[in-house]
VOGU-3710 file (C-alpha; in Angstrom, 3 decimals, decimal comma):
1> mqqnmrwwak> 39,763/111,996/41,636  40,605/113,626/38,317  37,519/115,775/38,670  38,789/116,826/42,069  41,979/118,066/40,441  40,028/120,198/37,989  37,934/121,573/40,852  41,054/122,509/42,762  42,602/124,168/39,756  39,614/126,500/39,519
11> aaatatilts> 39,617/127,161/43,244  43,314/127,891/43,272  42,849/130,554/40,648  40,627/132,485/43,052  42,660/131,929/46,205  44,693/134,792/47,567  48,098/133,340/48,232  49,319/134,558/51,582  53,002/134,061/51,301  54,210/131,218/53,447
21> vlsacssgnt> 51,218/131,688/55,628  51,253/129,705/58,805  48,402/130,865/61,020  49,334/132,500/64,279  46,707/130,348/65,947  48,754/127,194/65,532  51,887/126,795/67,530  54,783/124,573/66,657  55,735/121,577/68,706  58,890/119,819/69,719
31> sesspasssa> 60,412/116,535/69,192  63,310/114,474/70,142  66,780/114,721/68,715  66,995/111,239/67,364  70,270/110,226/65,729  70,166/109,127/62,273  68,533/109,890/59,050  69,104/108,508/55,619  71,723/109,695/53,205  70,436/107,444/50,482
41> aatetaggsa> 70,885/108,476/46,897  68,150/110,545/45,305  65,278/108,498/43,965  61,893/109,170/42,446  58,877/106,925/42,264  56,862/106,347/39,146  54,163/108,622/40,519  56,629/111,445/40,920  56,556/111,437/44,724  59,389/110,642/47,072
51> satasaeasn> 59,457/107,085/48,347  58,167/106,466/51,839  60,629/103,628/52,368  63,839/105,591/52,585  66,494/104,107/54,850  66,031/106,226/57,941  68,658/104,218/59,796  71,615/105,668/57,903  73,997/108,094/59,577  74,220/111,859/59,239
61> nehytinwgi> 77,557/111,683/57,447  76,196/113,213/54,245  76,024/117,014/54,406  73,016/118,809/52,884  72,025/122,394/52,217  68,378/123,045/53,117  66,461/126,016/51,746  64,089/126,578/54,665  60,991/128,764/54,442  60,933/130,840/57,627
71> hfqapgviad> 57,838/131,516/59,713  55,480/133,727/57,750  55,078/136,298/60,519  58,774/137,013/60,698  59,306/140,302/58,842  62,412/139,040/57,109  65,368/136,699/57,201  67,866/137,047/60,011  70,770/134,901/58,891  73,247/132,937/60,992
81> trvqkelekr> 71,303/133,095/64,237  72,192/130,946/67,215  69,232/128,657/66,604  70,173/128,242/62,950  73,751/127,348/63,834  72,589/124,857/66,439  70,310/123,139/63,923  73,124/123,058/61,388  75,520/121,470/63,849  73,023/118,977/65,218
91> ynvtikpvki> 71,888/117,696/61,827  75,010/118,229/59,696  73,290/120,658/57,334  73,680/124,168/56,020  70,456/126,156/56,262  69,554/128,958/53,897  66,573/130,792/55,420  64,078/132,017/52,824  61,297/134,585/53,236  58,543/133,329/50,959
101> tdasiaggev> 56,592/135,744/48,801  54,513/135,245/45,695  57,273/136,978/43,778  59,964/134,672/45,134  57,931/131,594/44,234  57,202/132,964/40,762  60,922/133,632/40,375  61,718/129,995/41,066  62,939/130,378/44,655  61,032/127,452/46,137
111> pdvftlsdps> 62,113/126,335/49,624  62,734/122,672/50,310  60,340/122,784/53,268  57,831/125,445/54,326  54,400/125,928/55,853  51,067/127,086/54,429  47,937/128,345/56,122  45,125/126,400/54,489  44,111/123,988/51,713  43,488/126,812/49,270
121> avaayqtqgv> 47,099/127,914/49,576  48,226/124,309/49,132  46,094/124,019/45,997  47,306/127,291/44,563  50,974/126,404/44,945  50,359/122,892/43,672  48,805/124,179/40,463  51,999/126,164/39,927  53,904/122,887/40,072  56,066/123,838/43,033
131> lmpierslig> 54,978/121,165/45,551  56,010/117,538/45,960  53,269/114,921/46,302  53,551/112,910/49,508  52,869/109,215/49,870  50,349/108,778/52,672  52,419/105,989/54,196  55,367/108,348/54,564  53,814/110,020/57,596  53,235/106,770/59,457
141> erlpeyeadi> 56,730/105,511/58,701  58,689/108,688/59,361  56,446/110,530/61,845  54,900/107,572/63,697  54,139/109,425/66,939  52,344/112,201/65,098  50,529/109,706/62,876  49,115/107,961/65,938  47,805/111,235/67,320  46,308/112,596/64,115
151> qsvpgnlfap> 44,250/109,423/63,768  42,422/110,426/66,952  41,239/113,746/65,479  37,594/113,823/64,295  37,161/114,202/60,559  39,571/113,567/57,721  42,298/116,191/57,978  44,100/114,741/54,970  41,170/115,198/52,599  41,463/118,990/52,153
161> atfddklwai> 45,049/118,611/50,930  44,351/115,571/48,736  43,458/115,927/45,073  44,220/113,993/41,926  44,539/110,993/44,278  47,662/112,470/45,865  48,429/114,084/49,195  50,265/117,393/48,866  50,784/118,483/52,466  51,155/117,166/55,991
171> pmfvmlrgyd> 48,231/118,538/58,013  48,554/120,035/61,459  45,787/119,970/64,029  44,831/121,802/67,205  42,447/120,164/69,670  42,899/122,424/72,703  42,137/125,851/71,272  42,555/128,818/73,538  41,224/131,019/70,750  37,751/129,434/70,786
181> faglwrtdwl> 34,983/131,573/72,276  33,218/131,393/75,620  31,154/133,885/77,602  32,558/136,478/79,997  30,202/137,909/82,622  30,251/140,822/85,053  29,578/138,672/88,093  29,263/141,696/90,369  26,351/142,748/88,153  24,845/139,267/88,303
191> kkvgiektpe> 24,874/139,376/92,100  23,445/142,901/92,105  20,417/141,730/90,093  19,955/138,599/92,209  21,542/135,943/89,973  23,950/133,640/91,788  25,536/131,689/88,915  26,585/132,351/85,359  23,793/131,386/82,927  23,920/128,013/81,198
201> tleefekavy> 20,740/127,984/79,109  19,366/130,501/76,630  16,473/131,151/79,003  18,869/131,930/81,854  20,982/134,038/79,505  17,960/136,101/78,497  16,945/136,621/82,118  20,429/137,914/82,967  20,866/140,329/80,057  17,373/141,733/80,604
211> afakndpdgn> 18,219/142,323/84,250  21,405/144,128/83,215  19,398/146,434/80,967  16,464/147,050/83,310  17,594/146,737/86,924  20,386/149,320/87,244  23,231/146,841/87,909  25,792/149,624/88,403  23,614/151,331/90,994  23,946/154,848/89,583
221> gkndtygltg> 20,205/155,415/89,299  20,385/155,924/85,545  19,012/153,880/82,668  22,394/153,643/80,941  23,283/149,944/80,783  22,693/147,166/78,276  22,933/143,420/78,441  25,246/142,824/75,520  26,498/144,032/72,177  27,821/142,347/69,040
231> tmtttwssgf> 30,045/143,060/66,082  29,515/143,166/62,351  32,747/144,883/61,427  34,665/141,947/59,973  34,325/140,247/56,616  33,549/136,891/58,225  31,333/137,861/61,123  27,628/137,900/61,764  28,151/138,741/65,433  26,284/137,137/68,346
241> ynifgaygve> 28,028/133,819/67,708  26,784/132,052/70,819  23,174/133,117/70,279  23,177/131,718/66,757  24,977/128,680/68,186  22,126/128,128/70,614  19,901/127,690/67,566  22,361/125,267/65,950  23,856/127,481/63,280  26,706/129,877/62,515
251> ptmwhvrdgk> 25,688/132,154/59,622  29,117/132,506/58,018  29,765/128,761/57,886  28,719/125,917/55,630  26,643/123,292/57,467  25,542/119,797/56,487  21,814/119,147/56,644  20,302/115,902/55,364  23,519/115,128/53,519  23,620/118,466/51,696
261> vvngsvmpet> 25,791/121,496/52,356  23,831/124,659/53,168  25,095/128,116/54,024  24,308/129,079/57,595  23,094/132,532/56,633  20,053/131,154/54,784  18,921/128,430/57,176  15,602/128,468/59,107  17,490/128,346/62,397  19,096/131,675/61,544
271> kealatlrkw> 15,679/133,283/61,201  14,771/131,943/64,646  17,917/133,459/66,147  17,225/136,779/64,433  13,739/136,784/65,953  15,278/136,539/69,414  17,866/139,237/68,738  15,177/141,471/67,233  13,099/141,152/70,399  16,082/141,925/72,616
281> yadkvidpef> 16,949/145,005/70,581  13,370/146,286/70,692  13,459/145,876/74,461  16,706/147,888/74,650  18,759/144,929/75,847  21,258/145,075/72,953  23,528/148,110/72,693  22,369/150,138/69,651  26,014/150,565/68,634  26,402/146,817/67,986
291> itdtqesyrt> 26,604/147,374/64,220  29,878/149,284/64,493  31,322/147,675/67,609  34,533/145,669/67,411  35,994/143,075/69,752  38,159/145,781/71,267  35,316/148,267/71,711  33,031/145,779/73,376  35,795/144,880/75,826  36,018/148,576/76,681
301> klfngrigfi> 32,248/148,714/77,192  32,447/145,764/79,558  35,238/147,447/81,521  33,441/150,794/81,656  30,093/149,394/82,772  27,991/149,886/79,650  27,338/146,147/79,101  27,554/143,100/81,345  28,466/140,299/78,948  30,806/139,705/76,015
311> eetigrlyre> 32,086/136,770/74,034  35,814/136,327/74,500  38,504/133,853/73,542  39,161/131,384/76,328  42,855/132,214/76,499  41,959/135,766/77,511  39,558/134,860/80,316  40,530/131,565/81,910  42,206/132,892/85,053  42,688/136,110/87,025
321> dastiasmke> 45,870/137,160/85,210  44,498/136,383/81,727  44,653/139,503/79,583  41,002/140,601/79,492  40,397/140,022/83,193  43,698/141,708/84,076  42,776/144,704/81,911  39,434/144,963/83,680  41,158/145,110/87,066  43,367/147,961/85,896
331> inasatlapg> 40,348/150,016/84,834  37,784/148,965/87,433  39,300/147,180/90,403  35,963/146,653/92,121  34,422/144,786/89,189  34,487/141,002/89,040  34,419/138,814/85,950  33,921/135,097/85,390  33,749/132,847/82,322  30,558/131,106/81,317
341> vnptgpggsg> 29,510/128,402/78,909  27,852/129,118/75,591  24,121/128,984/76,380  22,168/125,891/75,411  19,105/126,584/73,294  16,773/124,712/70,948  19,644/123,839/68,606  22,282/122,992/71,169  25,180/125,225/72,153  28,353/126,546/70,625
351> swswgsksny> 30,077/129,479/69,042  32,203/130,313/66,032  35,199/127,947/65,785  38,003/127,195/63,369  37,702/123,540/64,326  40,585/121,102/64,636  42,047/121,889/61,235  45,195/123,937/61,375  48,001/124,576/58,894  50,222/122,473/56,637
361> vvfgsqmakd> 53,833/121,485/56,070  54,789/121,151/52,409  57,872/120,232/50,415  59,184/121,874/47,265  58,773/119,753/44,136  62,562/119,438/43,828  62,582/117,243/46,926  61,142/114,351/44,908  64,587/114,042/43,344  66,650/114,379/46,507
371> qgkldrilqi> 65,751/111,514/48,804  68,721/112,011/51,084  67,882/115,618/51,842  64,219/114,729/52,281  65,213/112,071/54,804  67,208/114,616/56,766  64,282/117,053/56,840  61,951/114,267/57,948  64,379/113,389/60,716  64,255/116,986/61,936
381> mrdysadrel> 60,460/116,938/61,699  60,186/113,747/63,730  62,513/115,076/66,375  60,539/118,326/66,460  57,271/116,419/66,807  58,358/114,393/69,839  61,240/116,156/71,597  60,208/118,961/73,925  63,739/120,378/73,994  63,890/120,909/70,240
391> ylllnqgyeg> 60,347/122,233/70,080  61,024/124,849/72,728  64,292/125,852/71,104  62,648/126,456/67,724  59,580/128,179/69,137  60,747/130,031/72,240  64,528/130,118/72,243  66,896/129,377/75,090  65,855/128,128/78,509  67,129/130,271/81,356
401> eqwkyvsgts> 67,881/133,129/79,011  64,631/133,746/77,141  62,146/131,573/79,021  61,751/129,317/82,037  59,373/126,658/83,290  56,648/128,075/85,494  57,397/125,346/88,009  60,071/122,681/88,122  61,695/121,252/85,015  58,653/120,578/82,837
411> gptefldgwa> 55,172/121,817/82,117  54,029/125,287/81,057  56,629/127,975/80,359  56,846/131,752/80,643  59,114/134,307/79,006  61,748/136,146/80,997  62,011/139,916/81,125  62,980/141,409/77,790  61,879/138,415/75,716  58,092/138,654/75,705
421> kvedrdqtga> 58,044/140,207/72,225  58,521/137,669/69,474  60,394/140,240/67,391  63,117/140,255/70,042  63,302/136,475/70,075  63,705/136,532/66,290  67,214/137,872/66,830  68,286/134,513/68,249  66,357/132,589/65,592  63,455/131,476/67,788
431> rmfalgaint> 60,268/130,927/65,684  62,181/131,331/62,381  62,369/127,563/61,879  59,280/126,444/63,807  57,305/123,778/61,944  53,895/124,385/63,465  51,527/122,088/65,309  52,960/118,695/64,412  53,959/117,802/67,948  52,489/114,921/69,874
441> namradltdp> 49,450/115,146/72,098  51,571/114,104/75,060  53,878/117,064/74,555  50,998/119,466/74,071  49,423/118,286/77,303  52,709/118,728/79,139  53,349/122,249/77,843  49,814/123,585/78,129  48,797/125,394/81,276  46,513/122,900/83,066
451> dltaaiqkyg> 44,197/125,758/84,005  43,814/126,621/80,322  43,204/122,980/79,442  40,495/122,746/82,084  38,890/125,985/80,895  38,830/124,856/77,268  37,269/121,563/78,259  34,687/123,291/80,455  33,747/126,336/78,409  34,760/125,535/74,839
461> agdnwtdaty> 32,330/124,290/72,238  34,745/121,843/70,647  33,813/121,235/67,043  30,072/121,759/67,563  29,879/124,503/64,974  32,649/124,711/62,437  32,794/124,824/58,681  31,878/121,679/56,731  34,339/122,642/53,979  37,203/123,499/56,357
471> fmvlpsegmy> 36,909/127,187/55,348  38,315/126,373/51,934  38,056/128,911/49,120  35,422/128,073/46,513  36,146/128,713/42,820  33,617/131,544/42,521  34,137/133,196/45,897  36,065/136,043/44,346  33,005/136,954/42,303  30,329/136,683/44,968
481> kadltllmqr> 31,460/136,294/48,574  32,199/139,924/49,475  28,854/141,165/48,167  26,965/138,312/49,819  28,667/138,987/53,151  27,685/142,653/53,001  24,142/141,663/52,031  23,966/139,350/55,037  25,360/141,888/57,487  23,119/144,690/56,248
491> tfaeiitgqk> 19,979/142,536/56,231  20,656/141,049/59,657  21,288/144,500/61,128  18,091/145,877/59,584  16,022/142,959/60,862  17,503/143,155/64,361  16,960/146,921/64,584  13,422/146,748/63,187  14,134/148,582/59,944  12,947/145,433/58,193
501> slddydayvk> 10,385/142,896/59,289  11,327/139,390/60,292  9,501/138,105/57,209  11,932/140,096/55,059  14,411/137,351/55,910  12,639/135,102/53,393  13,174/137,685/50,658  16,818/137,925/51,705  17,243/134,169/51,267  15,943/134,355/47,695
511> qwyakggqkl> 18,161/137,341/46,979  21,196/135,587/48,453  20,760/132,595/46,176  20,084/134,795/43,137  23,175/136,947/43,691  25,631/134,063/43,529  24,724/132,061/46,594  23,352/129,199/44,514  26,619/129,002/42,589  28,608/128,904/45,813
521> tdeanalyat> 26,236/126,328/47,295  26,731/124,064/44,285  30,493/124,447/44,577  30,423/123,812/48,329  28,517/120,571/47,765  30,942/119,506/45,050  33,839/120,219/47,373  32,231/118,438/50,314  31,815/115,321/48,180  35,599/115,199/47,737
531> lk> 36,246/115,517/51,470  34,263/112,510/52,661
//
């Protein structure tokens, strides 16, 4: 995969390095405090990576100092916290917390262990020579519980962090995603217009939103309601995710068709979806402010009775005290809301999704020469991956003081008064040393609210529509992507609102390819070939 290495080098040059970026979407997970990790002398393999056969049975007698990259969202290092001291005592180590920035990395301050958001960040740091390559067998030998679970995840999560025939990061994954989208309906409006259940098909969806726009669902005798709105105010959004999903496409993603990678914004299915949206807009079913609406503004419109449907993340709608439903009750106590599935259309069903891919754990290149310290870190990682007690300590803090179990002595948790804000929990060291979503499926199932699990399974789209290239940065994105995104958003808005004809979509496709889209398509296909 020498060619793969050259490809990554070019891509890394265009990637924006978000310092120590571990996505907020992925949560860390616990593991068991197992005794023993190796204190073997430092070794290095011929390939330059640490050996996967370190003696993990040795005692903790050897003391190590670990430079630990703190959670990226923490505003800065808080030294000598209670959590830090507990880790130091438990594992016979001294921890030096490090806030990672591009400047600190460039200055040679490379942590022994830290987390990164995506493959592009992994590639960028690797090209700077600051990461240690990881033998694939290391994960199975030292994190066996996690290895067993990651094998059950669809796709090859190791591929995006593998180049030059070497693995450079331990991938995390998230299967139950409360941040995936589902529908949220004004059920009092549905009943008012004679619809007894939330729509499941595109045909039923259309019937409902037309009724919202035409049949005075709020009963005020005025023609002042719409079925839905959208958003085109982000750099990654086309809006109307579930409508495009019903046609089998998400415009801002790369899809595989007949073995080739194609951008969703230029596919025939997208034109079909635009035809539907164009019709709805002409019939005054879509709020004319959809071009400038945001997720927050369309929630407000739902609350205030301007629209009767929005797309919402499942974690905000899955039960009565979930944030969006609770906010609705505060504003309009008589209104009722209920989640709904993404409507099934000619191309299936689904919405925009990050997919199962999450973030990455990496090691500084210096760890290849310090096997004993690496063993100790791997011991902590294994314990974190399988021991609920350690996971909760590193992610949430102290039981009975900062959080409690909702019921009994296991299962979902909730924060106690005064500890809901993560910035407050930082003072005790909670989240500073969290290692992300490398915990076992069994632990995740135990800690996840069963109502949320059921809602995700019922309303979520799974991996129906996610990016074929794992949202990785292409070498030429810096030159073309921003302009192409604006071109897409402007053209889609003009077609939907009737300023352009539907046939103008064909001219847009040609323009998209001519303005750099062909270059990005070629690069996406080259990348996809390395991920198989």
